[in-house]
N, C-alpha and C positions, 0 to 999 in steps of 0.2 A: 323575200317572200312575204306576202300579206299575212299578218297575224290577226285572225278573226277575233281572238279574245280581246285585242286592243280596240277593235272597232266596236264590239259589243259593250265593253266597259265605257268607251267614250259616248256611246248612245245612251247608256243608263245614267251616266253622270251629267248629261246635258252638254257635253262638249260638241256633239254633232247637232246641227240645227234640225229640230224635229217638227216645227210648225210652219215656218215661212217657206214659201216655194223656192225650190232650186230650179236650175234649167231643166233637169229631168222631170220634176213635178209638172212644170208647164207643158211639157210634151205629152205626158200622160193625160193631162186635162184636154189638150188639143185633140187627141185621138179617142177621147171618151172612155179611157180606162178608169177602173175604180181603185187604182193604187194610190191615189191622193185625194183627200177630202176637198170639197169645194168645187169639184168638177160637175159636168152636166148630169151625171148619174146619181148625184147625191151621196157619194161614198163617204164613209167615216174613217177610211184608212190613211196611213201616212207611210206606207212601205217605201214609197219613192224617195223619201228623204234618206233612208238607210241605204237604199240601192245606189243612190247618187254617190255616196261615200265609197261604197265597195267598187263600183265601176270606175270611178276616178282613179283609185289605187291600182286596179287591174290594168287600165290603159297605161298608166305611168310605168308600171313594172314590165308589161309584156308587149305593149304596142298594139298588137292585134289579138283579140280574144274570141273564143267560141262560147256562145250564149244559147241556152235551151230553155224553153218554157213549156210546161204541160198545162193545158186549160186555156183556151183562146177566146172563150166568150160566145158560146153557141146561142143562136136566136131561136132554136127549136125547143119548145117546151116539153117535148117527149123526154129530153135529157134533164136529169136533176140539175137545177141551177140555170137551165136554159131560159131565155127570156127574149121576147121580141125587141126589147131595148138593149140587148147585148151588143157589145162593140167587138165583133169578131176580128181578132187579130190586132186590136187597137194597141195593146201593150207592145207587140212586136214592132209595129210601125214607130212607136215612140222610142223604143230602145235603138232601132235603126237610125233614126234621126240624131240621136245622141252620140252613138258610136261612129256613125259615118256621115258627119255633117257636110253640107255644101256651103262654103263660105266664099263669097265673091267669085262664084262660078267654078270654084275648085272643090272637089270632094276629097275628104280625108277619110281613109279606111282604117277603122279600129276594131271592126267586129264582123264575125260570121254568125248569122242569126237563124235559129231553128226553133220549130214549135210543133206541138201535136195536140190533138183534141179527140174526144170520143166521137164527135160529129164529123163524119168524113166528107161533109159538104163544104167544110171550111178549107178552101184552097187559096192560098195567097200567091199571086203572081208578082214577084219582085226580084230583082237581081241579087239582093243581099239576104233574102228571106226564103227559107224552104220549110214547108209544113207537111205533116204526116198524120195518120190516124192512129189512135191508141186508146184502148180501154184499160185504165190503170187497175181495175179489179180483176183483170184476166191475165194470167202469167203468159199464156200463148201470145197475146196481143203485145205485151211488153217485150217479150223476146223477139217478136217479129219486127217491132220498131227498131231495136238496137242492132238487129242483123240486116237491116235494110242496106243495100249497096252504098247509099249516100251517107250512112251514119256509122257503119260497122268499124271503120278505122279512125273515127273521130273521138277525141276526149274533150271534155268541156271544162272551162274555167268557172262557169256559174250555171247552175241548174235551178230553176224556180218551179216549184210545183204549186199550181193554182187550179187544180182540177176538182175532184170530188172532195168536199170538206167533211170527211169522215175519217176518224183516226185509223181504223184498220186499212182503209184505202190508201191513206198517206204512208203508213208503214209498209204496205205491200209494194207500192211503187218505189219507195226509197230502197227497200231491201234488194230489189232487182235492178236498180239503176245506179247505185253509188259507185259501181265499178267503172262507170263512164266518166267519172271525174278525173282530171289530171291530178298529179301530186300537188297538194295545196288548194285544190279546187273546192268550191263552196256549193253546198246544196241547201236550199231554203224551202220550207213548206209554209205556205201562207194559210191564214184563217184556221189555225189549229182549233180543234174542239176546245171551247173556252173553259175557263177555270174549273167549274164544278164537274164538267164532263171528263176533263183530263184526270182530275183527282179521283173521280169515280172509277176509272179504269184500274186504280190501285187499291180500292177499298177492300178491307178484309185480308190483306196480305200479311205474311209473317213479319214481325218486327226484329227478327234475328239478323237480317242482313240488309245492308244498304249499298247502293252503287258507289263506286269510288272513281268518279269521273269529274271533269271540270264542268261545273254547273253554275252559271251566273244566276243570281237570285232574280225572280220575277219582280219587276217594278212597274210603276204606273207613270206615264208621262205627266209632267207638271202642266196639265191642260184641262180646263173645265169645259166640256162640250156645250153646257147650257149658257154660260156667260162669255165663252170664247176668251176668257182671261187666263193669264199665265200664273201658275202656282209655283214659280221657280223658288221662292223663298219659303213656301209652305207646301212641300210635295204631298201628294195624296198618300196616306199610310199604306204600308204593305198589307196584303191580304192576310186575314187571321190564320189561314192555313199555310203560311209562308214556309214553315219548316218541312211540310210534306212535299213542297215543290223543290226544295233544295236537296232533300234526301228521299229520292223516290224508292219506296219499298219494293223489294223484288222477290220473286220466287223462281227457283230453277225451272227452266222450260216453260215459263209463263209467257205466252205470245205477247201480252200487253205490256210487258216490262220493257220492251225494246227502245222506246224513245230516249231513255237515259240508262242504258244497260252496258256494263263493261264488256260482256261477251259480244254484244252487237258492235261496240266500238272496235274491238280487236278483229272481228271478222271482216269489217269494212275498212280497217286501217284508218280510223278517225282520230284526229287530234282534238277536235272540239265537237261536242254534241250536247246541245242545251236548248232550253226554251226561254225566250225573252219576250217581254211585253212591248207591243206597239200600241198606238192609239186604236182602241176598239177591240183588238183580238191579238192573242199571242202568235208568234211564229217559231217554228222549230228550225234551228240552224246547225249545220254540220260542216266540218272542214276536214279533208283528207290530210294525212301526214305528208310532210315534204322533206 
């Protein structure tokens, strides 16, 4: 079974390639996804380097996996984050090409791919991809998604949430979707509210209790976006509020304590629940017990 803690530690200590393109990075660029910097959309992310490592291990272990992503890139500006330059479904096409490649006219099947977006006009017609509508801020909409005939009996190996980049929306969708993970399944929330906002959710809380969960310290990639030079030998120092990120202060029944809260972990049977730094913004990563 994949140990997410090993992957995270390898990411933070530089054992996983974080800058150079992997085959998955190239596919995200091909389909204009923003999961790798250097693509047509001018993204500053490098999520695809981490996902490459996770997907490789999932394929090696399981052969065929179930992948789900929320937030497909609406072109409609009426939705928060919607843009005429959005690449609707781009990341799903990239993941499909990676999981189900065609080599010398032979297709290798390693993945069933699903996605959802608040914009119900995003409908992808593809034999390996199925898409649905979901508003992650609405419980009725989330329940409707998971009770759909095509999804109700499916559990996922990897769920990526790239929808509304607001902490409460992230928590809401995770709270009502973690049950859809297989044992050992991984749930990742992209573009978490950045440093000061995450810490702001915990300001003023009592100092009498701290969470007792596995939390990897937040680090910075050894990469300078201005010079594009590597800082491998001189990593950027940790944030001055490092300790606050390692020991998230908690209050009983405080909704905003959830990202690193023991009760949340127990309720959702989580083995790992932590926030790690990628280039530009943190991601929230969870893994169900196995």
